[in-house]
N, C-alpha and C positions, 0 to 999 in steps of 0.2 A: 504493500500500500503507499510506503515512503518513497517507493522507484515512481509509482503512479502520479503521487503527490510534487514529487520533484518534476516530473514531466510538464505536470500541468502547468505550472508555475513558470518553466522555462517557455512552454508557449504563451503563457498571459504575460511574458516577458517582454516575447518577441515582438506582438502584436503590439503592446504598448508603445515600443520602439518605433515601431512602423507606423502608427497611425501618430504618433509625435514628430516624426522627421520627415518634412514636409517632400524634401525631394527625394528621400529613400521613397515613401509612397509614390508619388509620380513615377520613380524607375522602377520599381515594382509591378504597377500598374502598367506600365509600358512592353513590361517582360512576359506578362499574363498573356498581354493582347497578341506580342510575337509569336508566343508558343502552342496560341491558337492557331495560329495562320502558316507557322513553321510545315508544317506537313504537308499542305497545298502547296506551297512554294518548292519544298523536295519534292514533289509528286511533278511538279512541273519543271523541273530540272532548275530552280532557282531564276524562273525565268519573270522577273518585277513586270512587265510588261503586261500581264495577264490581267492586273490589276489597273491599267488604262480603259478596259474594256472598249477597243475600238470597234468600230462597224464597218463594214464594205460599203455602205452608203455615203462616208464621209471619209474613209480612208483608203488610199487609192496605193497598193502595195509598191508597185512599182517606181513610184515618185520618192518612197521615205528616205530619210537619211539617215534612219537608223532602224534593223528589224526589230517590230515588233508584232505582237498577237493579234491576231484582226479576225474577227468573227465573218463568218461568211453569211451572206443574205439579212444584214442586221441595223439598226441607226447606232448601235454602239450605245455609249452613254456619256455624261457630263465630262468624263475625265480625258476624254479624247480631246476634246476642245483645251483643257487648260494643258496637256501634255504640249499641243501645238504652242500654243502662246508661251511654254517655257522653252521650248526650242529657240523662240527668237522673240523675246516680250516686248522689243520695240519696234518689229514687222507687223503693221495693221492691216497686210491683205487677208483678205477672206478666203483666199487658196492658197497656199502654201507648202513647202518639203513634206507634199502629198495628203496632207489634210487639209479639208474645210471646213470652217465655223458656222456654225446653223445660225446665231445671232450674234453679229461680232459685238454689238456694243453691250450687251448684257454680258458677254465672255469677259470682253476687256475689263469693264469695270472690275470685274472679279480680279483683278490681276495681282494683288501681292503672291498668292498662292505659288503661281506659277512664276514669278518674278523671283520669289525664296528658292524656289527649286533651280531656276537660273543660276543664282550667285551661286548656291552650294557644290551645283556641279560645275562651275568656273568656265561657264558656257561651251562646255564638251557634251553635246550633243547623245554622245553614247551611253552618259553617264546618268542623263535625262527619268529614263522609267524609273531607274533604283531610287534617286531622290527626292522622287514623288511619294514612296512609299516613307523613306526616312524621314523627310520633313513633317510627315504627318503625324509618324513616332515621336519627333520630339514635339510635337503640339499635345501629344498623350502626354506625358511628362510633364509639360507645363499646365494642363488642364487639370490634373490630379496635386499638382503641388499648391496651385491656385487653392484649389477646394479646400484642402490641408488648412492652410493659413485663414482662410475664410471662415471654415467651421470653427473653429479660436477665437476668431474677432467677433462674431457671432455668436459664439457660446453655444453653438446646434450640438445634436446628438451627433454621434462620430459614426453613427449607423450608416448616415448620409453617403459616407465614403465607401461603403461597400455597396450600398444601394445602386451607386451609380456606375459603377463598375459593371453591372448586368444592362445596363442601356445600350439596343442593340444597333443606335444612330452611329456609335464610334466603330464598331467593325465594318459595317456597312461604307461607310465614310472612306475605312483603311481600303477596303478592298475593290474600291470605285475611286479610288484617286480625288476624292473631292473636296469643297474647301470648308464644310462643317465644324473640322477639327481645329482649323486655325482660327477659324472666326471664334469659337468657342474659348481660344485661349485669350486672344485678344478682348474678350470681352470680360472673363473675369480678369485680366491685368487691370484694365479699365476701370472695374470694379474697386480691387484693393486699392489703385491712386486714388478714387474719389474717396475710400473710406480712411486712408493714409494720409490725406490732404498732401498729395503731390502733384501740384498744378501743372509742372512742367508733361509729367508723364501722363497727366490727366487730358493734355493735349495729342501727345504722341501716340498712346494705345488705342484712344475711340477714332482717331483719323486712320489709320491702319486697319484698325476694324473695319470701316466703312468703305476701306478699297479692296476689303475680303469678300464681305460678302451684304446683301442689302440689310439683313438682320443688324450689323452693325448701326445702322443709320437708326431701324427702331430702337434698338438700347440708346442710343445718343439721344433719342427723343425722350424717353422715359427718365433718363438722369435728367436733360434739360426742366421739364415739367417740373420735377421733384427738387430739382434748384430753386426755380422761380417761386413755387409754392413756400419754399422756406426763407426765401429772400424777403418775401412779401410778410410772412409771420414772425420770422425770430428777429432779433435786434442788432445780432451780429452780422449786421449787412455787406461790410467787407469780407468778409468769410465766404459768403457764398455768392458774393458778386464776381470774385476770384474763380468759382468753378464755373459759372455762367460763361464767363470769358472766354476760358479755355474750351468750352465746348462748342461757344458758337465759332471761335477760331479755326478748330479742328476740322469743321465743314466748311473752310472755304477752298481748302486745295481738293476735295472731294466735289463742290459743285464748279472750280474751274475745269477738273477734268471730265464732268457730265457736258460742260460746255464743248469741250472738244471733242470729246464722240458723236455728238450732233453734229458738229461743223464737219467731221469725217465720215460717218455714215448716215447722215439726213435725220438721225434721231436717236435719242436719248433711252437708255433702260427706266427711266423717271418719267417715261411718256406716256401718253393714253393709252399703250398695249398694254401696260401694267396696272392700271386702272381699271381697264378689262377683266381681269382676274378676278376682279373684288364683287362679292355678290353679299347677299342675307348671311347671319351666322347660322353655321352648320348646312350652308347651301353642297358646301365641297362633299362634307361627309355622307350628306343624305344624297347626295346624285354617286359616289361613288359604290357606297352599298347598295342601292336599286340596281347600278349596273352589274355588280357583281354575282346578283343573286337571280338576275332576269337571264345571265350568262351573257349579256353584252359585250362585257369587260372580260378579255382573257389574259391570264396574268401567264401561264406557261401552256408549251404543244403538246407535253407528254398528258395523255387522257388521264393516266393512273393520278396524276397530282392535283386536276383539275379541284375535284370535291374539297379535297385539302386546304388547298389555297383558298378556295369561297371561304371556308370554315374560317382560315386564318385571319383572311383579311378585314372581313366582317367582327369577327372576335377583336382582333386588334385594336380598330378601330372605334369600337364601342368602349374597350377598355380604356384608351386614351381620353374617350370624352369623362368617361368616369374618371380617370386620375387628376383630369384640370377641373373637373368638379368640386373635386374634394378640397384640392389645391385651394380655388375660389373660395370656397367655406373655409378652409383655415385663415385666409387671408383675412375674411370678413369676422373671423372668431381670436385671433390672435390680440394680445396687447399691443396696442398700436404706441410704439416709442419710435424713433428716429430711425432705428437698423431696420425693425420691419417694414416701416412706411417705405422704406430707400428699397428694399426688397421685391415690394408689392408693385412700385410704382415702375421698377423695370421689367414684371413679368407681366404685367395684366396687357401692355400692348402687342406682349408677342401672341399671347394666346388669343387676343381679340382678331391680330391678323391672320394667325392661320387658320382659323375657325371661319374667317370670312373668304377664303380664297375656294375659288370655285374647285370643281372633281373633274375639269375637262382639260385644264390647260396649269392650274397648279398643282402643289405637292402631295394633292389626294390622287392623284392619275394611279398610282402603285405603291406599295408597300417601301419599298429601297426608298424613293423619294419623300412620304411623310415621316418617316422612322428619320431621315437625314434631317428633314426641315425642322425637326421637332427638337432638335439636341439643346439648343439654348435653352429654350422655353422650360423644357425639362431640368437643367443643370439649376435653373432659379426658381421654379417651382420645388423641385427638392428640398432645396432650400427652409422654401415656407413651412414645408410640411413637418420640418423638424425645430422650428426657430424658437419655440419656450423649452427646450431641449429638457421633456418630461423625463423622469427615472428610468419608464419604461416607455417604448415605444407603443403607441395605442394598436388594437386589435385593428383598427381600420389600416393604419402603416403597414404595420406586418403583413397584412390579408394583398395590400397590392404589391409588395414585396415580393410575396409568392408567386401570385400572378405574373407580374413581371418577370419574373426568371424563369417560369415556365415556357413562355410566349417567345423570349429571348432565346434559350436554349434551343429551342426546336426552328422557332425560326429564323432565328440567326445561321446555325446548320443547313435548312433548307435554301435559304437564300445564297448563300456563301458556294452550296453544290451546283444551285440553277446559274449565277452567274458567271461561275466559272466553268462550266461546261465545254 
């Protein structure tokens, strides 16, 4: 019994160190994802281009500057466009290096991730496919390190750190070379800069987030509204004036780049095309569920997987709606102090926009898209779930954790298998 007790103490000590060393938790989280994906990479002879998910509709194998895996009779996925930009981020041609960009203003607006890849690859095109994966792994380290620091700052229950490891959006982004991981990392660094009153970093990180993904702009809007609210109500005007100034200043480079894209391509990502994707709340959810149940939307070609996928899509969407409703309830129920209001102010714009997007062209078109799109929302919402740090997590939180872990494991494995076929 003494040996058992000794081992238990060792385990407790290990987890205590793991959850209290921010950089260590980030590195271990990265290794967990890497261990999950390593068998796939070994099976594919360490061909990192499989994560680009290029399709022959946009990729011409005869004109590529470096060999990559191309799926036949396929439109591929977003990663192929970021791969093309990473080859030459200052080449704004729609077609070059054997790849055609579907929507140049939108893809070039999200330039930071491929630009980081280009920098890490030292401009060597043969290294780009590996560096797309490597940069996202670095983003995973940053995300979970920031989460560990923010959990301590907000005095949250540390179960949220384990809860976030189960989110399938990270795995999907890793296996599709997309921007959500870097976007989430920069949003968390921006939140850290805000709560730690680092004005220069509050300018730098949100600005970079805006150049990574549109969600960065939504996050900046939430911080800006929160700052204006406190500027009006609080006596310390200078304190919040600095934050407001940093947030306004960080948007100037973004707006200038939007003007450049509009002049270059004739329209910008912030044009009426983006507004056309918005509808009434839950419209996209209902459209996707209806199209899935009546069979008009097919997610896989293999008949044996068809009914499994229909169940998974409907089940996962309803679970996301349930989870979001629970977080909104928690936002209403928790004690309203400065920290809780800050988290609520950054979460609500995300969840509102996501549920107002349509099911035809928005993220609700397929599970790969809506799991990725929900990533930043999920991180901030998870903080709200445990904001009062109860001695024991509520049964609802534990139930949601169990549900999330179930469809994450099953759904994640299924989608990796299907995506890499």
